[in-house]
C-alpha positions as CSV (number, residue, x, y, z in Angstrom):
1,M,210.7,49.2,0.6
2,S,208.8,48.3,-2.5
3,K,205.4,49.7,-3.4
4,I,203.2,46.9,-4.6
5,G,199.9,47.2,-6.4
6,I,197.6,44.3,-5.9
7,L,194.5,43.8,-8.0
8,F,192.1,41.4,-6.2
9,A,189.9,40.4,-9.2
10,S,187.2,38.6,-7.2
11,H,183.7,40.1,-7.4
12,R,183.1,38.7,-3.9
13,K,184.3,40.6,-0.9
14,G,184.8,37.5,1.3
15,G,186.3,34.1,0.5
16,K,189.9,33.6,-0.7
17,S,190.5,37.3,-1.3
18,K,189.7,38.1,2.3
19,E,192.2,35.4,3.4
20,L,194.9,36.7,1.1
21,F,194.3,40.3,2.2
22,K,195.0,39.3,5.8
23,L,198.3,37.7,4.7
24,L,199.5,41.1,3.5
25,Q,199.5,42.4,7.0
26,D,202.6,40.2,7.7
27,Y,204.5,42.3,5.1
28,S,204.9,45.7,6.7
29,Q,208.2,46.2,4.9
30,H,206.1,46.8,1.7
31,N,203.7,49.6,0.9
32,F,200.6,48.2,-0.7
33,E,198.1,49.9,-3.1
34,I,195.1,47.5,-3.0
35,I,192.5,47.6,-5.7
36,R,189.5,45.4,-5.0
37,I,187.7,44.8,-8.3
38,S,184.5,44.3,-6.2
39,D,184.7,48.0,-5.3
40,T,185.3,49.3,-8.9
41,T,183.4,49.7,-12.1
42,F,185.1,49.1,-15.4
43,Q,183.1,49.4,-18.6
44,P,184.2,47.3,-21.6
45,C,186.2,48.9,-24.4
46,V,184.1,49.8,-27.4
47,Q,187.0,50.7,-29.6
48,C,185.9,54.4,-29.9
49,S,189.5,55.5,-30.4
50,R,189.2,58.4,-28.1
51,C,192.2,57.2,-26.2
52,Y,194.3,57.8,-29.3
53,I,193.7,61.6,-28.9
54,A,193.3,61.9,-25.1
55,K,196.2,59.6,-24.2
56,Q,193.9,57.8,-21.7
57,C,190.5,56.3,-21.9
58,A,188.1,59.2,-22.6
59,K,184.9,57.3,-23.2
60,Y,183.8,56.5,-19.7
61,S,184.2,58.2,-16.3
62,D,184.5,54.9,-14.3
63,D,187.4,53.7,-12.2
64,F,189.8,52.7,-15.1
65,N,191.9,55.9,-15.4
66,E,192.2,56.2,-11.6
67,T,193.3,52.6,-11.3
68,I,196.0,53.1,-14.0
69,E,197.3,56.2,-12.2
70,K,197.6,54.2,-9.0
71,F,199.4,51.4,-10.8
72,K,201.8,53.9,-12.4
73,K,203.1,54.7,-8.9
74,V,204.0,51.1,-7.9
75,D,207.0,49.0,-8.5
76,V,205.3,45.7,-8.9
77,I,201.8,44.7,-9.9
78,I,200.2,41.4,-8.6
79,V,196.9,40.2,-10.1
80,V,195.1,37.7,-7.9
81,S,192.1,36.3,-9.8
82,P,189.6,33.5,-9.2
83,L,188.4,31.4,-12.1
84,Y,184.7,32.0,-12.7
85,T,183.7,31.5,-16.3
86,L,187.2,32.1,-17.7
87,I,188.1,35.6,-16.5
88,P,185.9,37.7,-14.1
89,S,184.0,40.2,-16.2
90,R,185.4,43.4,-14.6
91,L,189.0,42.1,-14.9
92,A,188.2,41.3,-18.6
93,A,186.9,44.8,-19.1
94,F,190.0,46.3,-17.3
95,L,192.4,44.2,-19.4
96,E,190.6,45.1,-22.6
97,R,190.9,48.8,-22.0
98,L,194.5,48.4,-20.8
99,M,195.3,46.8,-24.2
100,S,193.6,49.6,-26.1
101,T,195.3,52.4,-24.3
102,T,198.7,50.6,-24.5
103,Y,198.4,50.2,-28.3
104,S,197.0,53.6,-28.8
105,A,200.0,55.1,-26.9
106,K,202.4,53.5,-29.3
107,M,200.4,53.8,-32.5
108,R,199.6,57.5,-32.3
109,H,202.0,59.1,-29.8
110,D,205.7,58.7,-30.1
111,D,206.2,61.0,-27.1
112,I,204.5,58.8,-24.5
113,S,205.0,55.3,-23.3
114,P,202.2,52.7,-22.6
115,P,200.7,53.4,-19.2
116,L,202.3,50.5,-17.3
117,Q,205.4,49.9,-19.3
118,G,208.3,48.4,-17.3
119,K,206.4,47.2,-14.3
120,K,207.3,43.9,-12.7
121,C,204.3,41.6,-12.6
122,S,203.0,38.4,-11.0
123,V,199.7,36.6,-11.6
124,I,198.1,34.2,-9.2
125,C,194.8,32.5,-10.3
126,Y,192.8,30.0,-8.4
127,D,189.6,28.0,-8.5
128,S,187.9,25.7,-6.0
129,K,190.8,23.2,-6.3
130,G,193.6,25.8,-5.7
131,V,196.0,27.5,-8.2
132,N,194.9,27.4,-11.8
133,K,197.9,27.4,-14.1
134,K,195.9,27.7,-17.4
135,L,194.2,30.9,-16.3
136,E,197.5,32.3,-15.1
137,K,199.0,31.8,-18.5
138,L,196.1,33.4,-20.3
139,I,196.2,36.5,-18.1
140,C,200.0,36.7,-18.4
141,D,199.7,36.5,-22.2
142,I,197.3,39.5,-22.1
143,L,199.4,41.5,-19.6
144,E,202.8,40.9,-21.2
145,P,202.6,43.5,-24.0
146,C,200.8,46.0,-21.7
147,L,203.5,45.9,-19.1
148,N,206.6,45.3,-21.1
149,Y,206.2,46.8,-24.6
150,A,209.4,48.3,-26.1
151,A,208.2,49.9,-29.3
152,E,211.7,50.9,-30.5
153,D,212.4,47.3,-31.6
154,N,209.1,45.6,-31.0
155,V,210.6,43.4,-28.4
156,F,208.7,42.2,-25.4
157,V,210.8,42.3,-22.2
158,Y,209.0,40.1,-19.7
159,D,210.0,40.8,-16.1
160,Y,207.7,38.3,-14.4
161,I,207.9,37.1,-10.8
162,S,207.0,33.4,-11.0
163,H,205.8,31.4,-8.1
164,S,205.8,28.1,-10.1
165,T,208.9,26.9,-8.2
166,E,207.1,27.2,-4.9
167,E,206.5,23.6,-3.7
168,N,202.9,24.4,-2.7
169,Y,202.2,25.6,-6.3
170,N,201.5,22.0,-7.3
171,N,199.4,21.5,-4.1
172,G,197.2,24.5,-5.1
173,D,198.0,26.6,-2.0
174,V,197.1,30.1,-3.1
175,S,198.3,31.7,0.1
176,A,201.7,30.0,-0.2
177,C,202.1,31.3,-3.8
178,L,201.3,34.9,-2.8
179,K,203.7,34.6,0.2
180,Y,206.4,33.3,-2.1
181,V,206.0,36.2,-4.6
182,L,206.0,38.8,-1.8
183,D,209.2,37.2,-0.3
184,K,210.9,37.5,-3.8
185,I,210.2,41.3,-4.0
186,Q,213.2,43.3,-2.8
């Protein structure tokens, strides 16, 4: 049984996220840690550098550190995000702070690893027409160093679960893409 962390990045509580959430009930063989961005608060990073000393974000007392702790305990992270005006603002703030804490970990502390190093990942992004490949690539490019940073030789090891081979990917069926990713997880 895999433990899967899913970050639903929609600010809306209904819509496609609700539909995808119902789909998860068919996968009782997995244990899910669900984070709904609509239920969280993430302030943007202000580059205060406090994370260099504290080894976590020490500027704000919002949901960022708690979310990171939850994701440290999962085997796979799936980000499901709508396309609003590029990236939803809370997801952008989360990714910004994840990048800062990741790089501070490696720049200042040889004794700790970036918070989410080594996690398998999948990103599914959608708009009103279905799956949005360009936004998926953008979020993947941001997540890659945060999830798979190997500082010893500065090599990125990208363990990404792709759904692009799913036949419904080109039809824009978001539910089919999530189902495909979940079926691939051992």
